[in-house]
N, C-alpha and C positions, 0 to 999 in steps of 0.2 A: 626304590628303597630296599635296603636289606633289613629284614625284620626278624627278630628272634622271638619265638613264642615258647615260653617256659610252661610246661604242663600241656604240651600240644595234643596229646591223645586223650585228654579228659573230656568232660561234657562240653565245655565251651570251645576248647581248642579244636575238637573234631570238626566243628562248624566254621571256626575262624580261619583255619589254615586254607581251605579251598577258597574262601572269600578273598583272602590276601593274594593268593595265586592269581585269581581272576582279575585283581587290580593291577597285576603286573609286578608285584613285589617279589624279590628274591627272599624266600622264606626259609628260615632255619627252625625246624621243628624239634624241640628239645624235650625229652622224656626219659624215664628209666628203661624204656623199651620192653615193658612187661605185658603190654596189651596193644591191640590194634585200635585205631580210632573208632568211635561209634559210627561215624559217617565216613564211607570210603573216600579217600583223597584222589584227585585227578592224576592221571598218569603224565599229563603234559604240564608244562610250566616249570619254573625254577623252584625246586624243593630239595633241601638238604636235611637229612635226619641225623640227629646227634643223640647218643645215649649217654646220660649223665645222672648220677644219683645226687640230688641236691643235699640231702642230709649228710652224706659222707663228705662231700666237698666243703660244706659249711663247717663241719667239725674240724677240717684241716685249715680253715680260713681261706680257702682257695676258690670258692664258688664265684664271687664277684669277678675275680681275675679271669676265670674260665669264660664267663660271659663276655667280658670286655675283649678277650682275645678273638672272639668271633667277629669283631668289628661291625656291630650293628648300627644302623641309623635309628631304628626303633626297637624297643624291648617291651613285650607284653608279658607281664608276670601274673599267671593265673593261679599260682599255688604258694603264695606267701602268707604265713599266718602269725609270725612273730615279729615285733619291731626290730629286733637285732638282725634277723634275716634280711629285712628290708634295708637296714643301714649298711650292712656289708655289701650289698649289691649296688646301692646308690653311690656309695663312696668310690667304688671301682669304676662306675660309669660317669661320674661327674666330668662334664666338659667333653664327653665322647659320644653322646647320643643326642638326637634331635627331639625325641619324645619317649617318655617312659609311662606306660599305662599299667595300673594295678587293679586287680579284681578284689573289691571289698565285699560287703554284704549289707543288707538292710538291717542286720542285727547290730550295727553300730548304734542304732536307736534302742532304747529300752522300751517299756510300755509307753504308748503314745498318749499325749495330752490333747493334741489337736489332730484331726484326720481330715483328708489324707495328709500324712506327714511330709513336710518339706525338707530339702537338704539343709536348710538353714536352722532347723530345729536344734536345740541344745542336745548334746550327746550325753545319754545316761545309760550306757550299756551295762550288762551284767553277764557273767559267765566268761570263761577264758577266751572263747572264740570271738564273741562280740567285743570284749575289752581289747583284745589284741588287734583286731581289725580297726577299731576306732583309733588306737594309738598309731598304727601305720598311716591311716588317713591324715591324722593331725601332723605327723612328721613330714609326709610327702607334700601336703599343701603349704606347710610353712616353708619347705625348701623351694617350692615353686614360686611362691609369692614374695619371699624375702631373699632367697638365694639364687634365683634364676635357673633352677633345675626344672626342666619342662615336664611336669608330671600331671597326670589325670587319674582320677579314681572313679571307677564304676561300681555301683552297689546293686547286684542282682538279688532277687528273692529266692523262693524255693524252685530250683531249676528242674525242669521236666523235659522229657523227650524220649523217643524210642531207645530202648536198651537198658533202662533202669527203672526202679519203682518210684513213682511220685509220692509226695506227702499226701496221705489219704484224707477222707472227710472226718476221720477221728483225730487228725493231727499227728499221726505217726506213720510208720512204714509197713504195717501189717497188711499183706495182700488179701487176707481174709476179710477185711472191711469191704473191699471191692466185691468179693465173692458174695457176701451177704446181700448187698444191694442188687447185684446182678441176678440173684436167685430168689429174690422176694422174701428174704428173711429179715426179722427185726434187727435193727442196729441201735445200740445204746450210744448216746453222745453225752459228754459232760456238760453240766449246766443246762442252758436253753439252746445250746448249739449256736450261739451267736458270736463266739470268738471268731476271729478272721485269720485267713491264710492269704499269702500273696505270691502266686506262682509266676513263672516266666519260662518260655521255651528257650532251650539252650541256643538255638539259632538266632533268636531275637537278642540275646545277650551278645553273641558274636557280631550281629549287625550293629549293635551299639558301639562295640570296640572299633569296628570299621568306620562308623560315622565320626567317632572321636578323632581317629587318625586323619580323616578327610577334612574335618573342621578344626584343625590344630589351633587356630588363632583364638577360638572361643572355648576350647576344651582345656587348654593348659591352665593349671592352677585351680581347677574346679572339680567337684564331685557331682555325680549324677545317679539318681535312682534309675535302674533299668529293670522294670517289672512289667506285668501285664497292665492294661488300662484300669482294671478295677480289682480290688481284693474281693474275697468271697467268704461268706460265713460257712461254718461247718455244716449247718443244716441245709443251706442253699446248695452247697457242693454235693451233699448226699442225695438230695432230691434230683439234681441234674444227672448224676451218675446212674441212678436207678432208671431214669427216663431213657438213657442210652440203650438199656436192655429191655425196653418196653414195660417197665415196672413203675409202680408208685412206691416211693420209699416208705417203709414202716419204721418210724423212729420212736425211740424212748429217750426222754430227757431225764438225766439222773444227777443228783448232787455229786460233787466231785468224789467224795470218799466212797459212795456206793458204786460209782462208775469204775473207779480205780480197783476196787475189789474184784471186778469181773474180768480184768485184762492182765496181760503179762506185765510184770514189774518194769521191764525195760521199755515196753511200748508206752506205759503210763508216764515214764520219765521223759520220753521224747515228746509226747503230747503236752506235758506241762511246759516244756521249753517253748513250744509253739503257741499255745493258748495264752501263756503268761505274757507274751509279747504282742500277740494279735496284730501283726503288721498290716499296715494300710498306707502305702507310700505313693506320693504324687509323682507322676512322670512329666509334669508340665515343663519343667526346666529342660529335660532331655528332648522333649517334643519340640520346644521352641528354639533351642540353640543348636541342636544336632539334627533335627528332622526325624527323631525316633518314632516309629509307628509299629508297635508290637501287635501280635495276634492276641485275641482274647484269652482269658484264663481257661475257659472250658474247651476251646479249640486246642490249646496247647496240651492240656491234661489228657484229652481224649486220644490224641495221637499216641501218647505213652500207654494208655490203658488198652487201646486196640492192639498195640504191639505185644503186650503181656498176654492178652487173650489168645492171640495167634500162636505165641510160643508156649502156651500152657501154664503160664504163671498165674493166671486167673482162670479158674474152672467155672464154666457156665453150664448149668444142668439143662437137660432136655433139648 
């Protein structure tokens, strides 16, 4: 198979490309060429690197044609966020590819009514990111089920792994939250700390794309949640992080307005995005149909935290 990976040097692509090479695929790794992959790629195997700026090509109406000209059997699109971007690509690939895989997000769901949330739950997204991804999902699944375009959509949660900061126990990206827990200082959390987050290791998402390709017959026309086996509460997450450093977490639970007054305005906005949704997604469909078996939340996050400690991004005293 000749497989084009769009966004190949990002979080997921860094792990997916070597998996596809190991399967014997002829891989075309497409990116803007501005950074190296998070995970080094093997020197052996069939790998072609293509530098392409998606935004520029889409503005000229040429992106879909550029991908079609690569003559792929499979296309994995990891960086599509607007329905029009998806339509331009799909229309150029119609009748020319065997499988098209799109990276969605569990934010296609708004606040959950029943948990864990199933893929069949009604879509009530909010915010440009979730709304756009939900529209892409609806478009692709309609094209697959009614128009014969072989599409699959995978919905990851908060992606973690070595090389970048994970969403922390306060629901934002402030590394100081990890430092407070590592060094035994009090950490304030909004509410009772019972809002949930749902992480997933980037390699587990890559594994899900691989499984969807290998299980083409059951994957086409379907969407799948690809997250860790369980969501985690803010306070449960905080207590576990503290234990990694031999500490007991000292937590203060604050009303939202009191908590927001103590943190950076940008961090508060990110937290609100996360706790407002409190994702808790089921993976039973992916487990049953694809054989998806991800690592646990804490195992995935700890790998990222250990990397940050090693690189000095999280400072541990004493």
